[in-house]
Structures are given as C-alpha cells and as structure tokens.
DRENDONU-556021 format. One line per 10 residues: number of its first residue (from 1); their letters; for each residue x, y, z of C-alpha. Coordinates in Angstrom, 2 decimals. Example, Ala and Ser with C-alpha at 12.3 -4.5 7.8 and 13.67 -1.06 7.14 Angstrom:
BEGIN
1	as	12.30:-4.50:7.80 ~ 13.67:-1.06:7.14
This chain:
BEGIN
1	xxxxxxxxxx	66.47:-22.97:-28.41 ~ 66.57:-20.65:-25.41 ~ 67.93:-17.13:-25.54 ~ 71.42:-17.02:-24.07 ~ 71.66:-15.50:-20.60 ~ 75.19:-15.35:-19.19 ~ 73.96:-15.01:-15.60 ~ 72.03:-18.27:-15.88 ~ 75.11:-20.06:-17.22 ~ 77.13:-18.56:-14.36
11	xxxxxxxxxx	74.63:-19.90:-11.80 ~ 74.69:-23.36:-13.41 ~ 78.50:-23.39:-13.33 ~ 78.62:-22.30:-9.70 ~ 76.66:-25.38:-8.63 ~ 79.65:-27.56:-9.52 ~ 81.72:-25.87:-6.80 ~ 79.67:-26.75:-3.74 ~ 82.13:-27.91:-1.04 ~ 85.02:-27.51:-3.50
21	xxxxxxxxxx	88.61:-27.28:-2.32 ~ 89.70:-23.73:-1.55 ~ 92.47:-23.84:-4.14 ~ 89.98:-24.56:-6.94 ~ 86.77:-23.02:-5.68 ~ 84.39:-20.44:-7.12 ~ 86.68:-17.64:-5.92 ~ 89.33:-19.05:-8.27 ~ 86.83:-18.90:-11.13 ~ 86.00:-15.29:-10.32
31	xxxxxxxxxx	89.68:-14.32:-10.25 ~ 90.30:-16.08:-13.56 ~ 87.22:-14.36:-15.00 ~ 88.54:-10.95:-14.00 ~ 91.97:-11.68:-15.46 ~ 90.64:-13.29:-18.63 ~ 88.29:-10.42:-19.38 ~ 91.08:-7.89:-18.78 ~ 93.37:-9.79:-21.15 ~ 90.58:-10.29:-23.72
41	xxxxxxxxxx	89.80:-6.57:-23.84 ~ 93.48:-5.71:-24.28 ~ 93.97:-8.37:-26.98 ~ 90.71:-7.76:-28.87 ~ 89.19:-11.19:-28.22 ~ 85.52:-12.21:-28.33 ~ 84.34:-11.27:-24.83 ~ 81.28:-13.53:-24.84 ~ 83.33:-16.60:-25.69 ~ 85.93:-15.77:-23.04
51	xxxxxxxxxx	83.33:-15.07:-20.37 ~ 81.37:-18.29:-20.90 ~ 84.51:-20.42:-21.20 ~ 85.89:-18.88:-18.02 ~ 82.80:-19.61:-15.95 ~ 82.76:-23.22:-17.18 ~ 86.46:-24.03:-17.40 ~ 86.81:-25.76:-14.01 ~ 83.42:-27.42:-13.55 ~ 85.20:-30.78:-13.70
61	xxxxxxxxxx	87.86:-29.88:-11.16 ~ 86.12:-31.32:-8.09 ~ 85.64:-34.61:-9.96 ~ 89.36:-34.72:-10.83 ~ 90.47:-34.02:-7.27 ~ 88.18:-36.68:-5.86 ~ 89.63:-39.17:-8.34 ~ 93.20:-38.16:-7.33 ~ 93.94:-37.13:-10.89 ~ 92.49:-40.17:-12.67
71	xxxxxxxxxx	89.85:-37.99:-14.35 ~ 90.97:-35.03:-16.49 ~ 88.91:-32.05:-15.37 ~ 89.32:-30.30:-18.73 ~ 87.95:-33.25:-20.69 ~ 85.13:-33.82:-18.21 ~ 84.42:-30.09:-18.09 ~ 84.15:-29.85:-21.86 ~ 81.52:-32.59:-21.95 ~ 79.56:-31.06:-19.08
81	xxxxxxxxxx	79.72:-27.63:-20.71 ~ 78.38:-29.12:-23.93 ~ 75.38:-30.46:-22.02 ~ 74.75:-27.09:-20.39 ~ 75.12:-24.97:-23.54 ~ 73.27:-27.16:-26.03 ~ 69.92:-25.65:-25.06 ~ 70.97:-22.06:-25.81 ~ 71.08:-20.08:-29.01 ~ 74.85:-19.86:-29.53
91	xxxxxxxxxx	76.39:-19.75:-33.02 ~ 78.22:-22.99:-33.75 ~ 81.59:-21.31:-34.24 ~ 81.33:-19.59:-30.86 ~ 80.20:-22.81:-29.16 ~ 83.12:-24.73:-30.63 ~ 85.47:-21.98:-29.48 ~ 84.09:-22.12:-25.94 ~ 84.50:-25.89:-25.77 ~ 87.99:-25.71:-27.26
101	xxxxxxxxxx	88.95:-23.04:-24.71 ~ 87.79:-25.28:-21.86 ~ 89.61:-28.42:-22.92 ~ 92.82:-26.60:-23.87 ~ 93.22:-24.55:-20.68 ~ 94.84:-27.40:-18.76 ~ 98.61:-27.21:-18.32 ~ 99.22:-30.94:-18.45 ~ 97.18:-32.27:-21.35 ~ 97.91:-32.40:-25.09
111	xxxxxxxxxx	95.29:-29.87:-26.22 ~ 97.02:-26.61:-27.20 ~ 95.01:-23.35:-27.25 ~ 94.77:-22.30:-30.92 ~ 92.26:-19.44:-30.77 ~ 92.80:-16.03:-29.22 ~ 89.96:-16.66:-26.78 ~ 91.47:-19.96:-25.64 ~ 94.81:-18.21:-25.15 ~ 93.18:-15.53:-22.98
121	xxxxxxxxxx	91.62:-18.17:-20.72 ~ 94.83:-20.21:-20.63 ~ 96.92:-17.22:-19.60 ~ 94.43:-16.06:-16.97 ~ 94.19:-19.53:-15.42 ~ 97.97:-19.86:-15.26 ~ 98.42:-16.35:-13.88 ~ 96.22:-17.28:-10.92 ~ 98.89:-19.83:-9.97 ~ 101.53:-17.12:-9.67
131	xxxxxxxxxx	102.16:-14.26:-7.26 ~ 100.75:-13.87:-3.76 ~ 97.55:-15.73:-4.63 ~ 99.57:-18.50:-6.26 ~ 101.63:-19.01:-3.11 ~ 98.50:-19.30:-1.02 ~ 96.91:-21.73:-3.44 ~ 99.77:-24.21:-3.68 ~ 100.18:-24.45:0.09 ~ 96.42:-24.87:0.43
141	xxxxxxxxxx	96.44:-27.63:-2.21 ~ 99.32:-29.47:-0.56 ~ 97.63:-29.28:2.82 ~ 94.12:-30.25:1.79 ~ 94.79:-32.81:-0.96 ~ 98.30:-34.20:-0.54 ~ 98.83:-34.99:3.13 ~ 99.97:-31.68:4.49 ~ 103.80:-31.77:4.34 ~ 105.25:-28.24:4.33
151	xxxxxxxxxx	108.41:-29.37:2.52 ~ 110.72:-32.37:2.20 ~ 113.97:-30.58:1.39 ~ 114.34:-32.76:-1.69 ~ 112.13:-30.73:-4.03 ~ 114.86:-29.57:-6.43 ~ 116.19:-33.10:-6.87 ~ 112.68:-34.52:-7.27 ~ 111.80:-31.93:-9.91 ~ 114.91:-32.83:-11.92
161	xxxxxxxxxx	114.47:-36.61:-11.62 ~ 110.69:-36.73:-11.92 ~ 110.63:-39.20:-9.03 ~ 107.58:-38.15:-7.05 ~ 103.93:-39.07:-6.74 ~ 101.11:-36.65:-7.46 ~ 98.46:-36.26:-4.74 ~ 100.82:-37.66:-2.09 ~ 103.12:-36.34:0.67 ~ 105.68:-35.79:-2.11
171	xxxxxxxxxx	103.46:-33.15:-3.68 ~ 104.54:-30.16:-1.59 ~ 104.17:-26.48:-2.45 ~ 107.94:-26.01:-3.03 ~ 107.89:-29.00:-5.42 ~ 105.05:-27.42:-7.39 ~ 107.17:-24.29:-7.74 ~ 110.28:-26.23:-8.80 ~ 108.65:-28.54:-11.31 ~ 106.00:-26.29:-12.80
181	xxxxxxxxxx	105.30:-22.78:-11.60 ~ 108.77:-21.32:-12.09 ~ 108.31:-21.97:-15.83 ~ 104.80:-20.57:-16.22 ~ 105.85:-17.04:-17.16 ~ 107.61:-18.41:-20.25 ~ 104.46:-20.21:-21.39 ~ 102.16:-17.19:-21.61 ~ 100.45:-16.95:-24.99 ~ 99.38:-13.29:-25.09
191	xxxxxxxxxx	101.32:-10.06:-24.80 ~ 99.15:-8.92:-21.89 ~ 99.60:-12.24:-20.10 ~ 103.37:-12.02:-20.45 ~ 103.40:-8.51:-19.00 ~ 101.39:-9.55:-15.94 ~ 103.38:-12.75:-15.44 ~ 106.70:-10.97:-14.98 ~ 105.77:-9.25:-11.72 ~ 103.97:-12.27:-10.30
201	xxxxxxxxxx	106.89:-14.56:-11.10 ~ 109.42:-12.25:-9.48 ~ 107.33:-12.03:-6.31 ~ 107.08:-15.83:-6.08 ~ 110.78:-16.30:-6.80 ~ 111.70:-13.95:-3.94 ~ 109.32:-15.78:-1.63 ~ 110.89:-19.21:-2.17 ~ 114.42:-17.85:-1.85 ~ 113.47:-16.47:1.53
211	xxxxxxxxx	111.53:-19.66:2.40 ~ 114.64:-21.82:2.11 ~ 116.78:-19.29:3.97 ~ 114.30:-19.42:6.84 ~ 114.29:-23.24:6.76 ~ 118.08:-23.14:7.13 ~ 117.87:-20.57:9.91 ~ 119.59:-17.89:7.84 ~ 116.82:-15.31:7.89
C-alpha cells in the first residue's frame, strides 16, 4: 500500500475535468472544497475524509452530462474513487466514509448522507448552487447543455406539474430555481450550512423577482 498523499489524489481527480462544462468544472470543486472544509471545521468533522471526498465527489459529472443524465455521476464517481483510493493506506472506516460521502452528495438520488462528513460535503455542494455563483451556474448550464433558452414564461406552472424534460429547452435557469433551488436552504444538514444558506437564498430570491419584473418591462 502507498502512503496517502492528498495532493496526488487531487491531481488524479483534476484529470476528470479536462474540457468539463463551466458549471461543473474544477473551479466548482475548489469552491465546494473551500465551503466543505469551512463547514467541517465548524462542525468538528474529520477533515481528511471531507477533503478527499470533496476532491472526488464530481469526477463522474462529465460522464453524466455527456449521457444527458442517463448515468448517475455520484454512482459512477463512487466506483471511480474506489479504484483511485484502493492503492493507498487509508483506514477502512475512513475509506467507507469517503465513498459514502461521494454517492450521497447528489440531490436527486436515494442515498441520504448519514455521517457528519457526508453532510458537510452535501451542504457545501448545495450551497454552491445558491447565491451569486448559483445564478451564474444555472444560466451557464441552461446555455451550454440544454439549448440556450433564457426563459419560457411557464416555469412556475412546469415546476408544479412536473411536465418538463431535463437537458432540453424546457430546462431553463428560472425553472431550476422554481423546481429545486428555492427549496435548498431547507435541506441543509448542518448548522453552519443553514446559516450560510439563508443569505445566499435571499440574494437569489431577490434576483428572480427582479428578473420577472424586467421581463414584463416593470423595472
């Protein structure tokens, strides 16, 4: 077994992001890392587990986006992370925690974070979808992966009915706010995450209120 070196793991993870979409690129990983480590320190979590899980949590994202959602990036990422980490001297309980944190960070799957470290990563990943950065990311995603529509005007109705198609012209930034992101602050799992989420949510809420006023020519 090789001695664990976090910088080597970081370099291995970064290779998965070559030519990645700007909304899920290495810069996203770095932001999530910064948030996750901040939360982990405040909450008293295992920093090594959080750091490794953070660097590896989205290594399957490019594969998912290329498949238009047919591949779950968290499931694929867990298996890839297992291949990367198996050569290093990591206690089994920490390794299992890292892999659990990776597979449970995804908003839309059935794996719930049940360790403090997994909750730190989950909260940090979700927080990066809120606030000023969150606004930029969802418009970037809609433009690069879903056809580029700015809005349809039907987002609130679509969110209520569930009648829309992922990775299509339906999948606009305002729809992502209506169906998912406006509820993120209530899904935070740590005290620190909840505190950060409040300000980011309020900023995003104000943005979309103004957005629709501008669309209607009222601002």
